[in-house]
C-alpha positions as CSV (number, residue, x, y, z in Angstrom):
1,M,91.8,134.9,115.6
2,S,94.9,136.9,116.3
3,F,98.1,137.0,114.2
4,P,101.7,136.1,115.9
5,S,104.4,138.6,115.0
6,G,106.3,135.6,114.9
7,A,104.9,133.3,112.4
8,L,106.0,134.5,109.2
9,S,109.8,134.6,110.9
10,T,109.2,130.9,112.0
11,L,108.0,129.3,109.0
12,R,111.4,130.7,107.4
13,H,113.7,129.9,109.3
14,M,111.9,126.1,109.4
15,P,114.4,123.1,109.0
16,R,114.6,122.2,104.9
17,F,111.1,124.3,105.0
18,P,112.2,125.2,101.0
19,N,112.6,121.9,100.1
20,F,109.4,120.7,101.4
21,S,107.5,123.4,100.2
22,V,108.7,122.8,96.1
23,A,108.2,118.9,97.4
24,A,104.6,119.8,97.8
25,L,104.1,121.9,94.5
26,L,105.5,119.4,92.4
27,L,103.7,116.8,94.1
28,G,100.1,118.8,93.8
29,T,101.2,119.5,90.4
30,A,101.3,115.8,89.5
31,A,98.0,115.2,91.1
32,S,96.5,118.3,89.8
33,F,96.8,116.9,86.2
34,A,95.5,113.5,86.4
35,M,93.1,112.9,88.5
36,P,90.4,115.1,87.7
37,Y,90.9,113.6,84.2
38,L,91.1,110.1,84.9
39,P,86.8,109.6,84.7
40,L,87.0,111.1,81.2
41,F,90.1,109.6,80.3
42,G,87.7,105.5,81.6
43,R,84.9,106.9,79.7
44,N,86.2,108.3,75.8
45,E,89.6,107.1,76.0
46,A,88.6,103.3,77.0
47,H,85.6,103.6,76.1
48,M,84.4,101.9,79.5
49,S,80.7,101.9,81.5
50,P,79.7,103.5,84.3
51,L,79.9,100.8,86.4
52,A,83.1,99.8,84.5
53,L,84.5,102.9,85.3
54,G,83.4,102.8,88.9
55,V,85.0,99.0,89.4
56,F,88.1,100.9,88.0
57,M,87.9,103.7,90.3
58,T,87.2,101.7,93.0
59,L,90.4,99.1,92.6
60,L,92.4,102.3,92.5
61,S,91.6,103.3,95.8
62,L,91.6,99.7,97.2
63,G,95.7,99.0,95.9
64,G,96.5,102.6,97.6
65,I,94.7,101.7,101.0
66,L,97.0,98.2,101.1
67,I,99.7,99.4,100.0
68,S,100.2,103.0,101.5
69,T,99.2,101.4,105.3
70,G,102.0,98.5,104.5
71,L,104.6,101.2,104.4
72,A,103.2,103.2,106.9
73,R,103.6,100.6,109.8
74,W,107.2,100.4,107.9
75,S,107.8,103.9,108.2
76,D,107.0,104.1,112.0
77,R,109.3,101.6,113.0
78,R,112.1,102.4,110.6
79,A,111.9,106.0,110.9
80,N,112.8,106.5,106.7
81,N,109.9,108.0,104.9
82,K,112.6,109.9,102.6
83,R,113.1,106.8,101.0
84,L,109.4,105.9,101.1
85,V,108.6,108.7,99.1
86,L,110.9,108.8,96.4
87,L,109.6,104.7,95.9
88,A,106.1,106.0,95.8
89,V,106.9,109.5,94.0
90,T,108.5,106.4,91.1
91,A,106.4,103.9,90.9
92,A,103.5,106.6,89.7
93,A,105.9,107.6,87.5
94,L,105.9,104.3,86.0
95,G,102.5,104.0,86.2
96,F,101.6,107.2,84.0
97,V,103.9,106.1,81.8
98,S,101.8,103.2,81.2
99,L,98.5,104.9,81.4
100,S,100.4,106.4,78.1
101,V,100.3,103.6,76.1
102,T,97.5,101.4,77.1
103,R,94.0,100.9,76.9
104,S,92.7,97.4,77.5
105,Y,90.8,97.3,80.7
106,V,92.7,94.5,82.6
107,P,96.5,96.1,81.9
108,L,94.8,99.2,83.1
109,V,93.7,97.7,86.5
110,L,97.0,96.3,87.4
111,I,98.8,99.1,86.2
112,A,96.0,101.6,88.9
113,C,96.4,98.7,91.5
114,L,100.0,98.4,92.1
115,C,101.8,101.9,90.3
116,L,99.2,104.2,91.1
117,G,98.5,102.3,93.9
118,T,101.7,102.9,95.6
119,G,101.8,106.5,94.4
120,T,99.2,107.1,96.9
121,S,101.1,107.1,99.3
122,A,103.5,110.0,98.5
123,F,101.5,112.6,100.3
124,P,101.2,110.8,103.6
125,Q,104.7,109.7,103.8
126,L,105.7,113.3,102.3
127,F,103.5,115.1,105.2
128,A,105.5,112.5,108.0
129,F,109.1,112.9,106.5
130,A,108.2,116.8,107.0
131,R,106.5,116.5,110.1
132,R,109.4,114.9,112.1
133,E,112.1,117.5,109.8
134,F,109.7,120.0,111.4
135,G,109.5,118.6,114.7
136,A,113.2,120.6,116.2
137,A,111.2,123.8,115.6
138,G,108.8,122.8,118.5
139,P,105.4,121.6,118.3
140,E,103.5,124.9,117.6
141,A,106.3,125.9,114.6
142,A,105.6,122.3,113.9
143,E,101.7,122.5,113.2
144,R,102.3,125.9,111.2
145,G,105.1,124.6,108.8
146,M,102.3,121.3,108.2
147,I,99.5,123.5,107.4
148,T,101.9,126.0,105.2
149,L,102.8,122.7,103.3
150,R,99.2,121.9,102.7
151,S,98.7,125.5,100.8
152,M,101.9,124.8,98.4
153,F,99.7,121.5,97.4
154,S,96.9,123.2,97.3
155,L,98.5,126.2,95.4
156,A,99.3,123.4,92.9
157,W,95.8,122.4,92.1
158,M,95.0,126.4,91.1
159,L,96.5,126.4,88.0
160,G,97.4,122.5,87.3
161,P,94.1,121.3,86.1
162,A,94.0,124.2,83.6
163,V,97.5,123.6,81.7
164,A,96.3,120.0,82.4
165,A,93.2,120.7,79.7
166,V,95.6,122.6,77.6
167,I,98.2,120.0,77.0
168,L,95.1,117.3,76.8
169,A,93.5,119.4,73.8
170,A,97.4,119.6,72.5
171,S,98.5,116.3,73.2
172,G,95.7,114.2,74.4
173,F,96.0,111.8,77.5
174,T,99.2,110.5,76.3
175,G,100.9,114.2,76.9
176,L,99.0,114.8,80.1
177,F,100.4,111.1,81.2
178,L,104.3,111.6,80.2
179,A,103.5,115.5,82.0
180,T,101.9,114.0,85.2
181,A,105.0,111.4,85.1
182,A,107.7,114.5,84.6
183,F,106.4,116.1,87.4
184,Y,105.9,112.5,89.6
185,L,110.0,112.3,89.0
186,A,110.8,116.0,89.7
187,V,109.3,115.4,93.3
188,G,112.4,113.9,94.4
189,L,114.8,116.1,93.5
190,P,114.6,118.7,96.4
191,L,114.2,115.7,98.5
192,L,117.7,114.1,97.6
193,L,119.3,117.2,98.9
194,I,117.9,116.6,102.6
195,R,119.9,114.3,104.7
196,S,117.4,112.3,106.6
197,R,117.3,112.7,110.7
198,T,118.0,109.5,112.4
199,A,115.2,108.1,115.0
200,G,117.2,109.2,117.2
201,Q,117.9,112.5,116.4
202,T,114.0,112.9,115.4
203,P,112.3,114.6,118.6
204,T,109.5,112.5,119.4
205,P,106.1,114.1,120.6
206,A,105.0,113.2,124.5
207,A,102.3,110.3,124.5
208,A,98.7,111.3,125.4
209,T,98.8,111.6,129.4
210,T,95.1,110.1,129.3
211,P,94.7,106.3,129.2
212,G,94.4,104.8,125.7
213,G,91.5,103.5,126.3
214,P,89.2,107.0,125.9
215,A,91.5,108.3,123.8
216,R,90.7,105.1,121.6
217,R,86.9,105.0,122.0
218,P,85.4,107.3,119.4
219,L,89.0,106.8,117.1
220,A,86.4,104.3,114.8
221,L,83.7,106.6,114.9
222,V,85.7,109.6,113.9
223,A,87.3,107.9,111.1
224,L,83.9,106.6,109.6
225,S,82.8,110.3,110.0
226,F,85.6,110.5,107.7
227,V,85.1,107.8,105.3
228,L,81.3,108.6,105.2
229,Y,82.9,112.4,103.8
230,G,84.7,110.7,102.0
231,V,82.4,108.7,99.8
232,S,80.9,111.9,99.5
233,N,83.7,113.7,98.6
234,N,85.0,111.3,96.0
235,M,81.7,110.4,94.2
236,G,81.2,114.7,93.5
237,F,85.1,114.6,91.9
238,I,83.4,111.5,89.7
239,A,80.3,113.2,89.0
240,L,82.0,116.5,88.2
241,P,83.5,116.0,84.6
242,L,80.7,114.5,83.5
243,H,77.7,116.5,85.4
244,V,79.3,119.7,83.6
245,T,80.1,117.8,80.1
246,D,76.7,116.3,79.7
247,G,74.6,117.3,81.9
248,L,75.6,121.4,81.4
249,H,76.6,120.4,77.9
250,A,79.8,122.9,78.7
251,P,83.6,122.0,77.1
252,E,86.1,120.2,79.0
253,S,88.2,123.2,80.1
254,T,84.9,123.7,82.3
255,V,86.3,121.1,84.6
256,G,89.6,122.6,85.0
257,F,88.3,126.0,85.7
258,L,86.0,124.7,88.3
259,V,88.6,123.0,90.3
260,G,91.2,125.3,89.4
261,L,88.7,127.8,90.6
262,C,88.3,125.9,94.3
263,A,92.2,125.2,94.5
264,F,92.3,129.0,94.4
265,L,89.9,129.6,96.7
266,E,91.3,127.4,99.5
267,I,94.6,129.0,100.0
268,P,93.6,131.9,102.4
269,F,91.4,129.6,104.0
270,I,94.7,127.5,104.4
271,L,96.8,130.2,105.4
272,S,94.7,131.3,107.9
273,F,94.9,128.3,109.6
274,A,98.6,128.5,109.6
275,L,98.8,132.4,110.4
276,F,96.6,133.5,113.1
277,S,95.6,131.7,116.4
278,R,92.1,129.7,116.3
279,R,88.9,130.1,118.8
280,F,87.6,126.9,118.2
281,S,89.1,123.1,118.3
282,N,89.6,121.0,115.1
283,E,87.0,118.8,115.8
284,R,84.3,121.6,115.9
285,L,85.6,123.2,112.8
286,I,85.7,119.6,110.8
287,T,81.9,119.0,112.2
288,L,81.0,122.5,110.9
289,S,83.0,121.7,107.4
290,F,80.1,118.7,106.8
291,A,77.5,120.1,107.4
292,L,78.8,123.6,105.1
293,F,79.5,120.5,102.6
294,V,75.8,119.5,102.3
295,L,74.7,122.6,101.0
296,Y,77.8,122.3,98.4
297,F,76.2,119.0,97.3
298,L,72.4,120.5,97.0
299,L,74.0,123.3,95.3
300,M,75.9,121.0,92.7
301,A,72.2,119.1,92.1
302,F,70.2,122.1,91.3
303,A,72.7,124.1,89.8
304,P,71.1,125.4,86.6
305,A,74.2,127.2,85.0
306,V,78.4,126.9,85.6
307,W,78.1,130.2,87.2
308,L,76.3,128.8,89.7
309,L,78.7,125.7,90.0
310,A,81.5,128.5,90.7
311,V,79.7,130.1,93.3
312,A,79.4,126.4,95.2
313,Q,83.6,126.3,94.6
314,L,83.7,128.8,97.5
315,V,81.9,126.8,100.0
316,R,83.8,123.4,98.8
317,A,86.8,125.5,99.3
318,A,86.1,126.4,103.0
319,V,85.6,122.6,103.8
320,I,88.3,120.9,102.2
321,A,90.7,123.3,103.4
322,V,89.1,122.4,106.8
323,T,89.4,118.8,106.3
324,T,92.5,118.4,104.6
325,T,94.6,120.7,106.9
326,L,93.2,120.4,110.5
327,G,91.9,117.2,109.7
328,M,95.7,115.5,109.7
329,A,96.4,117.6,112.6
330,Y,93.2,116.0,114.3
331,F,94.3,112.8,113.7
332,Q,97.5,113.4,115.2
333,E,96.0,114.5,118.1
334,L,94.3,111.2,118.7
335,M,97.7,109.2,117.9
336,P,99.7,111.1,119.1
337,G,103.5,110.1,118.8
338,R,102.7,107.4,115.7
339,T,102.9,110.2,113.1
340,G,103.0,108.1,109.8
341,T,100.0,105.7,111.0
342,A,98.0,108.8,111.7
343,L,98.6,110.5,108.4
344,T,97.8,107.6,106.5
345,L,94.6,106.8,108.3
346,Y,93.6,109.9,107.8
347,T,94.5,109.6,104.3
348,N,93.1,105.7,104.4
349,T,89.6,107.7,105.6
350,N,89.3,109.2,101.7
351,S,90.8,106.1,99.7
352,V,87.8,104.1,101.8
353,G,85.6,106.3,100.5
354,A,87.1,106.2,97.3
355,V,87.2,102.6,96.9
356,L,83.2,102.5,98.0
357,S,82.2,105.8,95.7
358,G,83.6,104.1,92.3
359,I,81.0,101.6,92.8
360,V,78.4,103.0,94.2
361,S,78.4,106.0,92.2
362,G,78.7,103.9,89.3
363,A,76.0,102.3,89.7
364,F,73.9,104.9,90.6
365,A,75.3,107.4,88.1
366,Q,73.9,104.5,85.6
367,A,70.6,104.2,87.4
368,F,69.5,107.6,87.4
369,G,72.1,109.9,85.7
370,Y,75.0,111.9,87.4
371,Q,72.4,114.7,88.8
372,A,71.0,112.5,91.6
373,V,74.4,111.5,92.2
374,F,74.6,115.1,94.2
375,L,72.0,114.5,96.2
376,L,73.2,111.4,97.4
377,C,76.7,112.9,98.5
378,A,74.6,115.9,100.7
379,A,72.4,112.2,102.3
380,L,76.0,110.4,102.8
381,T,77.8,114.4,104.4
382,G,74.4,114.7,106.4
383,A,75.1,111.0,108.7
384,A,79.3,112.3,108.6
385,F,77.6,115.4,110.0
386,V,76.2,113.9,112.9
387,L,78.3,111.5,113.5
388,L,80.9,113.4,114.2
389,G,78.7,115.5,116.6
390,A,77.8,112.7,117.7
391,V,81.7,111.9,118.8
392,T,82.1,115.4,120.0
393,L,79.3,115.9,122.7
394,R,80.9,112.4,124.6
395,R,84.3,113.7,124.4
396,P,85.7,115.4,127.5
397,G,87.2,118.9,127.0
398,R,85.3,119.5,123.8
399,G,85.1,123.0,123.7
400,A,88.6,123.9,124.7
401,T,91.1,124.3,121.3
402,S,94.4,122.2,121.6
403,A,96.2,125.7,123.4
404,E,93.5,126.0,125.9
405,R,93.8,122.0,126.7
406,Q,98.0,122.4,126.8
407,A,97.7,125.1,129.1
408,A,94.8,123.0,131.1
409,G,97.5,120.1,131.8
410,A,100.1,122.6,132.7
411,S,97.7,124.2,135.6
412,G,97.2,121.0,137.0
413,S,100.4,119.6,136.8
């Protein structure tokens, strides 16, 4: 790795970077408040069985997939991500206000599908909005800006779950969900100060010089590998709070500590991608991260105490940093000129994983317990590693970084 002298200066002079940084921080805070505790809410407040909880989480994700996909296609045609972000965060706020006063199963499912499902599109639409605005600074600067924004999102997860645990202890789920709604509404404030570029003002990335066939061929396999990763990631996320509280008999605050610790450890990894040039391609680093995730789940399954779970968060942090930051860039490489659709496809692979993980983890946990869920996660992540590794071996120029591929293209022209 080499440190570019102008990296920090580039970020400092990025168009509208402060507005997007604040919005990403607020969006991360809102998500970090509620998502780690939704499984506990379903079990303790709504009295859902493991299978009913799995169905609830599945339908939440399914609603997010359908709504965000439709909004992504609309945004790529109209190039107005700002309005979609504002719509998404407003819907999420309305959903969490409704959750604060609802405990019946069917209304909870409807709120999750419609309001929270719409809210899931806030993340890809915010980053698509930022990518369009950052495009004026050039592709390399835009990529650094996007990665740094992702670090702001992770920064919120460093403290958010711990603060949420304090709110939960003081005012219950009603207070927690109302605080979450307030943060979702706050996301729109810095964005209202941004005057969006029109489609004609926004630089459009050049289309790939390679014919569409070879570039498209591995896309389905890449997406499938990310779906398998998403299944294991979401199953592990659902199992974590319940395994910690039931299996290891630790207090609920331990869940917030572990999630916050992972987010804290993610930040140096993410910032290194923004500030340093890389020797390996996005594809290779993502493939390696899948192998590391297998190790993480084995540690979670066999850890006898909370301190070893804390050690395992270092591995998870490295994996999450790679898949979330470089994963977004990787999908944009495969779908040039379609930022909104690429980021939504990337997000939806995780959402599809969440759809499958809800029912699978619920049924598996009911039959074998939540500790066994981590072993299933290890197997699924191993399959994702094998699949993406096969794609890497089949693709031409697989060992080159994006900078090297650009240099090769320039020399051949």
